[in-house]
mmCIF file of the N, C-alpha and C atoms, coordinates in Angstrom:
data_MODEL
# 
_entry.id   MODEL 
# 
loop_
_atom_site.group_PDB 
_atom_site.id 
_atom_site.type_symbol 
_atom_site.label_atom_id 
_atom_site.label_alt_id 
_atom_site.label_comp_id 
_atom_site.label_asym_id 
_atom_site.label_entity_id 
_atom_site.label_seq_id 
_atom_site.pdbx_PDB_ins_code 
_atom_site.Cartn_x 
_atom_site.Cartn_y 
_atom_site.Cartn_z 
_atom_site.occupancy 
_atom_site.B_iso_or_equiv 
_atom_site.pdbx_formal_charge 
_atom_site.auth_seq_id 
_atom_site.auth_comp_id 
_atom_site.auth_asym_id 
_atom_site.auth_atom_id 
_atom_site.pdbx_PDB_model_num 
ATOM 1   N N  . UNK A 1 1  ? -7.764  -11.747 -5.517  1.00 0.00 ? 1  UNK A N  1 
ATOM 2   C CA . UNK A 1 1  ? -6.689  -10.498 -6.037  1.00 0.00 ? 1  UNK A CA 1 
ATOM 3   C C  . UNK A 1 1  ? -5.059  -10.821 -5.258  1.00 0.00 ? 1  UNK A C  1 
ATOM 4   N N  . UNK A 1 2  ? -4.108  -10.945 -6.399  1.00 0.00 ? 2  UNK A N  1 
ATOM 5   C CA . UNK A 1 2  ? -2.460  -10.809 -5.732  1.00 0.00 ? 2  UNK A CA 1 
ATOM 6   C C  . UNK A 1 2  ? -2.131  -9.441  -5.918  1.00 0.00 ? 2  UNK A C  1 
ATOM 7   N N  . UNK A 1 3  ? -1.411  -9.538  -5.283  1.00 0.00 ? 3  UNK A N  1 
ATOM 8   C CA . UNK A 1 3  ? -1.046  -8.139  -4.821  1.00 0.00 ? 3  UNK A CA 1 
ATOM 9   C C  . UNK A 1 3  ? -0.107  -7.639  -4.925  1.00 0.00 ? 3  UNK A C  1 
ATOM 10  N N  . UNK A 1 4  ? 1.279   -6.547  -4.495  1.00 0.00 ? 4  UNK A N  1 
ATOM 11  C CA . UNK A 1 4  ? 2.729   -7.517  -3.921  1.00 0.00 ? 4  UNK A CA 1 
ATOM 12  C C  . UNK A 1 4  ? 2.864   -6.106  -2.780  1.00 0.00 ? 4  UNK A C  1 
ATOM 13  N N  . UNK A 1 5  ? 3.486   -6.118  -1.893  1.00 0.00 ? 5  UNK A N  1 
ATOM 14  C CA . UNK A 1 5  ? 3.895   -4.860  -1.100  1.00 0.00 ? 5  UNK A CA 1 
ATOM 15  C C  . UNK A 1 5  ? 5.537   -4.678  -0.987  1.00 0.00 ? 5  UNK A C  1 
ATOM 16  N N  . UNK A 1 6  ? 6.127   -4.075  -1.406  1.00 0.00 ? 6  UNK A N  1 
ATOM 17  C CA . UNK A 1 6  ? 7.631   -4.018  -1.689  1.00 0.00 ? 6  UNK A CA 1 
ATOM 18  C C  . UNK A 1 6  ? 7.798   -5.470  -1.806  1.00 0.00 ? 6  UNK A C  1 
ATOM 19  N N  . UNK A 1 7  ? 7.154   -5.924  -3.542  1.00 0.00 ? 7  UNK A N  1 
ATOM 20  C CA . UNK A 1 7  ? 7.875   -7.236  -3.907  1.00 0.00 ? 7  UNK A CA 1 
ATOM 21  C C  . UNK A 1 7  ? 7.657   -8.261  -2.693  1.00 0.00 ? 7  UNK A C  1 
ATOM 22  N N  . UNK A 1 8  ? 6.594   -8.163  -2.117  1.00 0.00 ? 8  UNK A N  1 
ATOM 23  C CA . UNK A 1 8  ? 5.810   -9.307  -0.722  1.00 0.00 ? 8  UNK A CA 1 
ATOM 24  C C  . UNK A 1 8  ? 4.507   -9.719  -1.429  1.00 0.00 ? 8  UNK A C  1 
ATOM 25  N N  . UNK A 1 9  ? 3.780   -11.223 -1.784  1.00 0.00 ? 9  UNK A N  1 
ATOM 26  C CA . UNK A 1 9  ? 3.254   -11.501 -3.133  1.00 0.00 ? 9  UNK A CA 1 
ATOM 27  C C  . UNK A 1 9  ? 1.576   -10.990 -1.369  1.00 0.00 ? 9  UNK A C  1 
ATOM 28  N N  . UNK A 1 10 ? 1.159   -10.402 -1.686  1.00 0.00 ? 10 UNK A N  1 
ATOM 29  C CA . UNK A 1 10 ? -0.846  -10.774 -1.246  1.00 0.00 ? 10 UNK A CA 1 
ATOM 30  C C  . UNK A 1 10 ? -1.381  -10.676 -1.505  1.00 0.00 ? 10 UNK A C  1 
ATOM 31  N N  . UNK A 1 11 ? -2.271  -11.870 -0.849  1.00 0.00 ? 11 UNK A N  1 
ATOM 32  C CA . UNK A 1 11 ? -4.062  -12.196 -0.911  1.00 0.00 ? 11 UNK A CA 1 
ATOM 33  C C  . UNK A 1 11 ? -4.904  -11.520 -0.618  1.00 0.00 ? 11 UNK A C  1 
ATOM 34  N N  . UNK A 1 12 ? -5.706  -11.362 -1.822  1.00 0.00 ? 12 UNK A N  1 
ATOM 35  C CA . UNK A 1 12 ? -6.070  -9.596  -1.653  1.00 0.00 ? 12 UNK A CA 1 
ATOM 36  C C  . UNK A 1 12 ? -7.797  -10.166 -2.138  1.00 0.00 ? 12 UNK A C  1 
ATOM 37  N N  . UNK A 1 13 ? -9.455  -9.116  -1.360  1.00 0.00 ? 13 UNK A N  1 
ATOM 38  C CA . UNK A 1 13 ? -10.449 -10.027 -1.331  1.00 0.00 ? 13 UNK A CA 1 
ATOM 39  C C  . UNK A 1 13 ? -10.497 -8.742  -3.371  1.00 0.00 ? 13 UNK A C  1 
ATOM 40  N N  . UNK A 1 14 ? -12.014 -8.814  -3.993  1.00 0.00 ? 14 UNK A N  1 
ATOM 41  C CA . UNK A 1 14 ? -11.589 -7.726  -4.634  1.00 0.00 ? 14 UNK A CA 1 
ATOM 42  C C  . UNK A 1 14 ? -11.836 -6.651  -4.427  1.00 0.00 ? 14 UNK A C  1 
ATOM 43  N N  . UNK A 1 15 ? -11.817 -6.095  -5.074  1.00 0.00 ? 15 UNK A N  1 
ATOM 44  C CA . UNK A 1 15 ? -12.511 -4.139  -4.738  1.00 0.00 ? 15 UNK A CA 1 
ATOM 45  C C  . UNK A 1 15 ? -11.510 -3.791  -3.395  1.00 0.00 ? 15 UNK A C  1 
ATOM 46  N N  . UNK A 1 16 ? -10.527 -4.867  -2.857  1.00 0.00 ? 16 UNK A N  1 
ATOM 47  C CA . UNK A 1 16 ? -9.965  -3.885  -2.289  1.00 0.00 ? 16 UNK A CA 1 
ATOM 48  C C  . UNK A 1 16 ? -9.110  -2.650  -1.885  1.00 0.00 ? 16 UNK A C  1 
ATOM 49  N N  . UNK A 1 17 ? -8.718  -1.652  -0.843  1.00 0.00 ? 17 UNK A N  1 
ATOM 50  C CA . UNK A 1 17 ? -8.023  -0.703  -1.279  1.00 0.00 ? 17 UNK A CA 1 
ATOM 51  C C  . UNK A 1 17 ? -6.930  -1.083  -0.806  1.00 0.00 ? 17 UNK A C  1 
ATOM 52  N N  . UNK A 1 18 ? -5.517  0.196   -1.340  1.00 0.00 ? 18 UNK A N  1 
ATOM 53  C CA . UNK A 1 18 ? -4.544  0.597   -0.313  1.00 0.00 ? 18 UNK A CA 1 
ATOM 54  C C  . UNK A 1 18 ? -4.959  0.549   1.368   1.00 0.00 ? 18 UNK A C  1 
ATOM 55  N N  . UNK A 1 19 ? -5.697  1.060   1.198   1.00 0.00 ? 19 UNK A N  1 
ATOM 56  C CA . UNK A 1 19 ? -5.332  0.594   3.399   1.00 0.00 ? 19 UNK A CA 1 
ATOM 57  C C  . UNK A 1 19 ? -5.939  -0.477  3.691   1.00 0.00 ? 19 UNK A C  1 
ATOM 58  N N  . UNK A 1 20 ? -6.822  -0.854  2.642   1.00 0.00 ? 20 UNK A N  1 
ATOM 59  C CA . UNK A 1 20 ? -7.442  -2.684  3.107   1.00 0.00 ? 20 UNK A CA 1 
ATOM 60  C C  . UNK A 1 20 ? -6.171  -3.631  3.142   1.00 0.00 ? 20 UNK A C  1 
ATOM 61  N N  . UNK A 1 21 ? -5.616  -3.480  2.743   1.00 0.00 ? 21 UNK A N  1 
ATOM 62  C CA . UNK A 1 21 ? -3.560  -4.472  2.572   1.00 0.00 ? 21 UNK A CA 1 
ATOM 63  C C  . UNK A 1 21 ? -2.447  -3.358  3.721   1.00 0.00 ? 21 UNK A C  1 
ATOM 64  N N  . UNK A 1 22 ? -2.685  -2.482  3.507   1.00 0.00 ? 22 UNK A N  1 
ATOM 65  C CA . UNK A 1 22 ? -1.706  -1.548  4.876   1.00 0.00 ? 22 UNK A CA 1 
ATOM 66  C C  . UNK A 1 22 ? -2.596  -2.536  5.679   1.00 0.00 ? 22 UNK A C  1 
ATOM 67  N N  . UNK A 1 23 ? -3.563  -2.797  6.451   1.00 0.00 ? 23 UNK A N  1 
ATOM 68  C CA . UNK A 1 23 ? -4.466  -2.768  7.417   1.00 0.00 ? 23 UNK A CA 1 
ATOM 69  C C  . UNK A 1 23 ? -4.398  -4.648  7.577   1.00 0.00 ? 23 UNK A C  1 
ATOM 70  N N  . UNK A 1 24 ? -4.396  -5.135  5.503   1.00 0.00 ? 24 UNK A N  1 
ATOM 71  C CA . UNK A 1 24 ? -3.886  -6.723  6.434   1.00 0.00 ? 24 UNK A CA 1 
ATOM 72  C C  . UNK A 1 24 ? -2.222  -7.277  6.961   1.00 0.00 ? 24 UNK A C  1 
ATOM 73  N N  . UNK A 1 25 ? -1.376  -6.177  6.155   1.00 0.00 ? 25 UNK A N  1 
ATOM 74  C CA . UNK A 1 25 ? -0.348  -6.493  6.424   1.00 0.00 ? 25 UNK A CA 1 
ATOM 75  C C  . UNK A 1 25 ? -0.001  -6.404  8.544   1.00 0.00 ? 25 UNK A C  1 
ATOM 76  N N  . UNK A 1 26 ? -0.811  -5.613  8.424   1.00 0.00 ? 26 UNK A N  1 
ATOM 77  C CA . UNK A 1 26 ? -0.720  -4.877  10.423  1.00 0.00 ? 26 UNK A CA 1 
ATOM 78  C C  . UNK A 1 26 ? 0.371   -3.503  10.329  1.00 0.00 ? 26 UNK A C  1 
ATOM 79  N N  . UNK A 1 27 ? 0.623   -2.877  8.940   1.00 0.00 ? 27 UNK A N  1 
ATOM 80  C CA . UNK A 1 27 ? 1.783   -1.257  8.285   1.00 0.00 ? 27 UNK A CA 1 
ATOM 81  C C  . UNK A 1 27 ? 0.638   0.045   8.409   1.00 0.00 ? 27 UNK A C  1 
ATOM 82  N N  . UNK A 1 28 ? 1.219   0.342   10.665  1.00 0.00 ? 28 UNK A N  1 
ATOM 83  C CA . UNK A 1 28 ? 0.676   2.020   10.922  1.00 0.00 ? 28 UNK A CA 1 
ATOM 84  C C  . UNK A 1 28 ? 0.818   2.353   9.624   1.00 0.00 ? 28 UNK A C  1 
ATOM 85  N N  . UNK A 1 29 ? -0.446  3.322   9.358   1.00 0.00 ? 29 UNK A N  1 
ATOM 86  C CA . UNK A 1 29 ? -0.427  4.529   8.457   1.00 0.00 ? 29 UNK A CA 1 
ATOM 87  C C  . UNK A 1 29 ? 0.091   5.790   8.732   1.00 0.00 ? 29 UNK A C  1 
ATOM 88  N N  . UNK A 1 30 ? 0.471   6.166   9.852   1.00 0.00 ? 30 UNK A N  1 
ATOM 89  C CA . UNK A 1 30 ? 1.254   7.913   10.172  1.00 0.00 ? 30 UNK A CA 1 
ATOM 90  C C  . UNK A 1 30 ? 2.524   6.732   9.218   1.00 0.00 ? 30 UNK A C  1 
ATOM 91  N N  . UNK A 1 31 ? 3.269   8.159   9.654   1.00 0.00 ? 31 UNK A N  1 
ATOM 92  C CA . UNK A 1 31 ? 5.119   8.027   9.212   1.00 0.00 ? 31 UNK A CA 1 
ATOM 93  C C  . UNK A 1 31 ? 5.111   6.494   7.483   1.00 0.00 ? 31 UNK A C  1 
ATOM 94  N N  . UNK A 1 32 ? 4.364   6.646   7.117   1.00 0.00 ? 32 UNK A N  1 
ATOM 95  C CA . UNK A 1 32 ? 5.015   5.989   5.402   1.00 0.00 ? 32 UNK A CA 1 
ATOM 96  C C  . UNK A 1 32 ? 4.783   6.909   4.504   1.00 0.00 ? 32 UNK A C  1 
ATOM 97  N N  . UNK A 1 33 ? 4.622   6.855   3.008   1.00 0.00 ? 33 UNK A N  1 
ATOM 98  C CA . UNK A 1 33 ? 4.992   7.057   2.172   1.00 0.00 ? 33 UNK A CA 1 
ATOM 99  C C  . UNK A 1 33 ? 4.245   5.065   1.413   1.00 0.00 ? 33 UNK A C  1 
ATOM 100 N N  . UNK A 1 34 ? 3.086   5.932   -0.215  1.00 0.00 ? 34 UNK A N  1 
ATOM 101 C CA . UNK A 1 34 ? 2.494   5.190   -0.230  1.00 0.00 ? 34 UNK A CA 1 
ATOM 102 C C  . UNK A 1 34 ? 1.705   5.345   -1.765  1.00 0.00 ? 34 UNK A C  1 
ATOM 103 N N  . UNK A 1 35 ? 2.986   4.077   -2.535  1.00 0.00 ? 35 UNK A N  1 
ATOM 104 C CA . UNK A 1 35 ? 2.406   3.906   -4.271  1.00 0.00 ? 35 UNK A CA 1 
ATOM 105 C C  . UNK A 1 35 ? 2.727   3.360   -4.411  1.00 0.00 ? 35 UNK A C  1 
ATOM 106 N N  . UNK A 1 36 ? 1.315   2.892   -5.763  1.00 0.00 ? 36 UNK A N  1 
ATOM 107 C CA . UNK A 1 36 ? 1.714   2.004   -6.076  1.00 0.00 ? 36 UNK A CA 1 
ATOM 108 C C  . UNK A 1 36 ? 1.289   2.000   -8.119  1.00 0.00 ? 36 UNK A C  1 
ATOM 109 N N  . UNK A 1 37 ? 2.669   0.661   -8.674  1.00 0.00 ? 37 UNK A N  1 
ATOM 110 C CA . UNK A 1 37 ? 3.039   0.886   -9.731  1.00 0.00 ? 37 UNK A CA 1 
ATOM 111 C C  . UNK A 1 37 ? 3.562   3.006   -10.309 1.00 0.00 ? 37 UNK A C  1 
ATOM 112 N N  . UNK A 1 38 ? 3.917   2.747   -9.202  1.00 0.00 ? 38 UNK A N  1 
ATOM 113 C CA . UNK A 1 38 ? 5.606   3.461   -9.180  1.00 0.00 ? 38 UNK A CA 1 
ATOM 114 C C  . UNK A 1 38 ? 4.557   5.434   -9.419  1.00 0.00 ? 38 UNK A C  1 
ATOM 115 N N  . UNK A 1 39 ? 3.038   5.559   -9.198  1.00 0.00 ? 39 UNK A N  1 
ATOM 116 C CA . UNK A 1 39 ? 2.832   7.291   -8.715  1.00 0.00 ? 39 UNK A CA 1 
ATOM 117 C C  . UNK A 1 39 ? 1.760   6.832   -7.514  1.00 0.00 ? 39 UNK A C  1 
ATOM 118 N N  . UNK A 1 40 ? 2.540   8.269   -6.255  1.00 0.00 ? 40 UNK A N  1 
ATOM 119 C CA . UNK A 1 40 ? 2.348   8.300   -5.220  1.00 0.00 ? 40 UNK A CA 1 
ATOM 120 C C  . UNK A 1 40 ? 1.088   8.218   -4.840  1.00 0.00 ? 40 UNK A C  1 
ATOM 121 N N  . UNK A 1 41 ? 0.330   7.907   -3.614  1.00 0.00 ? 41 UNK A N  1 
ATOM 122 C CA . UNK A 1 41 ? -0.911  7.807   -2.988  1.00 0.00 ? 41 UNK A CA 1 
ATOM 123 C C  . UNK A 1 41 ? -0.947  9.015   -1.494  1.00 0.00 ? 41 UNK A C  1 
ATOM 124 N N  . UNK A 1 42 ? -1.647  9.423   -1.245  1.00 0.00 ? 42 UNK A N  1 
ATOM 125 C CA . UNK A 1 42 ? -1.091  10.663  -0.749  1.00 0.00 ? 42 UNK A CA 1 
ATOM 126 C C  . UNK A 1 42 ? -2.505  9.843   0.558   1.00 0.00 ? 42 UNK A C  1 
ATOM 127 N N  . UNK A 1 43 ? -1.872  10.176  2.020   1.00 0.00 ? 43 UNK A N  1 
ATOM 128 C CA . UNK A 1 43 ? -2.748  9.044   2.911   1.00 0.00 ? 43 UNK A CA 1 
ATOM 129 C C  . UNK A 1 43 ? -4.255  9.544   2.535   1.00 0.00 ? 43 UNK A C  1 
ATOM 130 N N  . UNK A 1 44 ? -4.518  10.365  2.263   1.00 0.00 ? 44 UNK A N  1 
ATOM 131 C CA . UNK A 1 44 ? -5.859  11.084  2.142   1.00 0.00 ? 44 UNK A CA 1 
ATOM 132 C C  . UNK A 1 44 ? -6.758  9.865   1.425   1.00 0.00 ? 44 UNK A C  1 
ATOM 133 N N  . UNK A 1 45 ? -5.890  8.908   0.403   1.00 0.00 ? 45 UNK A N  1 
ATOM 134 C CA . UNK A 1 45 ? -6.782  8.787   0.071   1.00 0.00 ? 45 UNK A CA 1 
ATOM 135 C C  . UNK A 1 45 ? -6.569  7.654   -0.692  1.00 0.00 ? 45 UNK A C  1 
ATOM 136 N N  . UNK A 1 46 ? -6.213  6.791   0.459   1.00 0.00 ? 46 UNK A N  1 
ATOM 137 C CA . UNK A 1 46 ? -6.168  5.618   0.356   1.00 0.00 ? 46 UNK A CA 1 
ATOM 138 C C  . UNK A 1 46 ? -6.201  4.448   0.592   1.00 0.00 ? 46 UNK A C  1 
ATOM 139 N N  . UNK A 1 47 ? -7.872  4.474   1.342   1.00 0.00 ? 47 UNK A N  1 
ATOM 140 C CA . UNK A 1 47 ? -9.152  4.335   1.712   1.00 0.00 ? 47 UNK A CA 1 
ATOM 141 C C  . UNK A 1 47 ? -9.819  4.218   0.763   1.00 0.00 ? 47 UNK A C  1 
ATOM 142 N N  . UNK A 1 48 ? -9.580  5.165   -0.517  1.00 0.00 ? 48 UNK A N  1 
ATOM 143 C CA . UNK A 1 48 ? -10.123 4.989   -1.752  1.00 0.00 ? 48 UNK A CA 1 
ATOM 144 C C  . UNK A 1 48 ? -9.730  4.295   -2.715  1.00 0.00 ? 48 UNK A C  1 
ATOM 145 N N  . UNK A 1 49 ? -8.158  4.833   -3.272  1.00 0.00 ? 49 UNK A N  1 
ATOM 146 C CA . UNK A 1 49 ? -8.186  3.941   -4.201  1.00 0.00 ? 49 UNK A CA 1 
ATOM 147 C C  . UNK A 1 49 ? -7.435  2.545   -4.370  1.00 0.00 ? 49 UNK A C  1 
ATOM 148 N N  . UNK A 1 50 ? -8.755  2.400   -4.778  1.00 0.00 ? 50 UNK A N  1 
ATOM 149 C CA . UNK A 1 50 ? -9.168  0.356   -5.671  1.00 0.00 ? 50 UNK A CA 1 
ATOM 150 C C  . UNK A 1 50 ? -8.286  -0.426  -5.985  1.00 0.00 ? 50 UNK A C  1 
ATOM 151 N N  . UNK A 1 51 ? -7.297  -1.041  -5.502  1.00 0.00 ? 51 UNK A N  1 
ATOM 152 C CA . UNK A 1 51 ? -6.179  -1.939  -5.966  1.00 0.00 ? 51 UNK A CA 1 
ATOM 153 C C  . UNK A 1 51 ? -6.547  -2.839  -7.483  1.00 0.00 ? 51 UNK A C  1 
ATOM 154 N N  . UNK A 1 52 ? -5.331  -3.069  -7.983  1.00 0.00 ? 52 UNK A N  1 
ATOM 155 C CA . UNK A 1 52 ? -6.608  -3.732  -9.338  1.00 0.00 ? 52 UNK A CA 1 
ATOM 156 C C  . UNK A 1 52 ? -5.135  -5.424  -9.763  1.00 0.00 ? 52 UNK A C  1 
ATOM 157 N N  . UNK A 1 53 ? -5.410  -6.369  -9.700  1.00 0.00 ? 53 UNK A N  1 
ATOM 158 C CA . UNK A 1 53 ? -4.765  -7.601  -9.963  1.00 0.00 ? 53 UNK A CA 1 
ATOM 159 C C  . UNK A 1 53 ? -3.213  -6.922  -10.206 1.00 0.00 ? 53 UNK A C  1 
ATOM 160 N N  . UNK A 1 54 ? -1.948  -7.775  -9.669  1.00 0.00 ? 54 UNK A N  1 
ATOM 161 C CA . UNK A 1 54 ? -0.606  -7.083  -10.194 1.00 0.00 ? 54 UNK A CA 1 
ATOM 162 C C  . UNK A 1 54 ? -0.316  -6.481  -9.729  1.00 0.00 ? 54 UNK A C  1 
ATOM 163 N N  . UNK A 1 55 ? -1.228  -5.309  -8.745  1.00 0.00 ? 55 UNK A N  1 
ATOM 164 C CA . UNK A 1 55 ? -0.236  -4.574  -8.526  1.00 0.00 ? 55 UNK A CA 1 
ATOM 165 C C  . UNK A 1 55 ? 0.424   -4.317  -8.075  1.00 0.00 ? 55 UNK A C  1 
ATOM 166 N N  . UNK A 1 56 ? 1.951   -3.473  -7.844  1.00 0.00 ? 56 UNK A N  1 
ATOM 167 C CA . UNK A 1 56 ? 2.902   -2.998  -7.168  1.00 0.00 ? 56 UNK A CA 1 
ATOM 168 C C  . UNK A 1 56 ? 2.506   -2.552  -5.759  1.00 0.00 ? 56 UNK A C  1 
ATOM 169 N N  . UNK A 1 57 ? 2.987   -2.906  -4.694  1.00 0.00 ? 57 UNK A N  1 
ATOM 170 C CA . UNK A 1 57 ? 2.645   -1.468  -4.151  1.00 0.00 ? 57 UNK A CA 1 
ATOM 171 C C  . UNK A 1 57 ? 3.317   -1.613  -3.105  1.00 0.00 ? 57 UNK A C  1 
ATOM 172 N N  . UNK A 1 58 ? 3.945   0.072   -3.513  1.00 0.00 ? 58 UNK A N  1 
ATOM 173 C CA . UNK A 1 58 ? 5.635   0.321   -2.987  1.00 0.00 ? 58 UNK A CA 1 
ATOM 174 C C  . UNK A 1 58 ? 6.035   0.982   -1.362  1.00 0.00 ? 58 UNK A C  1 
ATOM 175 N N  . UNK A 1 59 ? 6.027   0.730   -0.257  1.00 0.00 ? 59 UNK A N  1 
ATOM 176 C CA . UNK A 1 59 ? 6.330   1.296   1.329   1.00 0.00 ? 59 UNK A CA 1 
ATOM 177 C C  . UNK A 1 59 ? 7.217   1.855   1.747   1.00 0.00 ? 59 UNK A C  1 
ATOM 178 N N  . UNK A 1 60 ? 7.527   3.240   2.470   1.00 0.00 ? 60 UNK A N  1 
ATOM 179 C CA . UNK A 1 60 ? 8.660   3.891   2.351   1.00 0.00 ? 60 UNK A CA 1 
ATOM 180 C C  . UNK A 1 60 ? 8.541   4.468   3.956   1.00 0.00 ? 60 UNK A C  1 
ATOM 181 N N  . UNK A 1 61 ? 8.779   3.360   4.890   1.00 0.00 ? 61 UNK A N  1 
ATOM 182 C CA . UNK A 1 61 ? 8.597   4.410   5.852   1.00 0.00 ? 61 UNK A CA 1 
ATOM 183 C C  . UNK A 1 61 ? 9.454   5.114   5.756   1.00 0.00 ? 61 UNK A C  1 
ATOM 184 N N  . UNK A 1 62 ? 9.562   7.107   7.227   1.00 0.00 ? 62 UNK A N  1 
ATOM 185 C CA . UNK A 1 62 ? 10.175  8.324   6.866   1.00 0.00 ? 62 UNK A CA 1 
ATOM 186 C C  . UNK A 1 62 ? 11.110  8.020   8.175   1.00 0.00 ? 62 UNK A C  1 
ATOM 187 N N  . UNK A 1 63 ? 11.569  7.671   8.043   1.00 0.00 ? 63 UNK A N  1 
ATOM 188 C CA . UNK A 1 63 ? 13.038  7.684   9.176   1.00 0.00 ? 63 UNK A CA 1 
ATOM 189 C C  . UNK A 1 63 ? 13.771  9.365   9.141   1.00 0.00 ? 63 UNK A C  1 
ATOM 190 N N  . UNK A 1 64 ? 14.714  9.561   10.593  1.00 0.00 ? 64 UNK A N  1 
ATOM 191 C CA . UNK A 1 64 ? 15.688  10.663  10.534  1.00 0.00 ? 64 UNK A CA 1 
ATOM 192 C C  . UNK A 1 64 ? 16.710  9.699   11.123  1.00 0.00 ? 64 UNK A C  1 
ATOM 193 N N  . UNK A 1 65 ? 17.627  11.163  11.152  1.00 0.00 ? 65 UNK A N  1 
ATOM 194 C CA . UNK A 1 65 ? 18.709  10.361  12.049  1.00 0.00 ? 65 UNK A CA 1 
ATOM 195 C C  . UNK A 1 65 ? 19.705  10.819  11.834  1.00 0.00 ? 65 UNK A C  1 
ATOM 196 N N  . UNK A 1 66 ? 20.990  11.251  12.169  1.00 0.00 ? 66 UNK A N  1 
ATOM 197 C CA . UNK A 1 66 ? 21.875  11.806  11.911  1.00 0.00 ? 66 UNK A CA 1 
ATOM 198 C C  . UNK A 1 66 ? 23.853  11.439  11.813  1.00 0.00 ? 66 UNK A C  1 
# 
């Protein structure tokens, strides 16, 4: 199945979760926010949230500074 992470295509097996997508791209789970098709997915649900063909995943990395 094909999905996009921050507009970059990724091929995953059927039944993959959001956490599987993060793992496939070596994206650390800490310090990020995730959304699928515009809906926020809390960190605790990433391992349970199944992906569908053509889902658009957005990952935002938290940062601070001044």
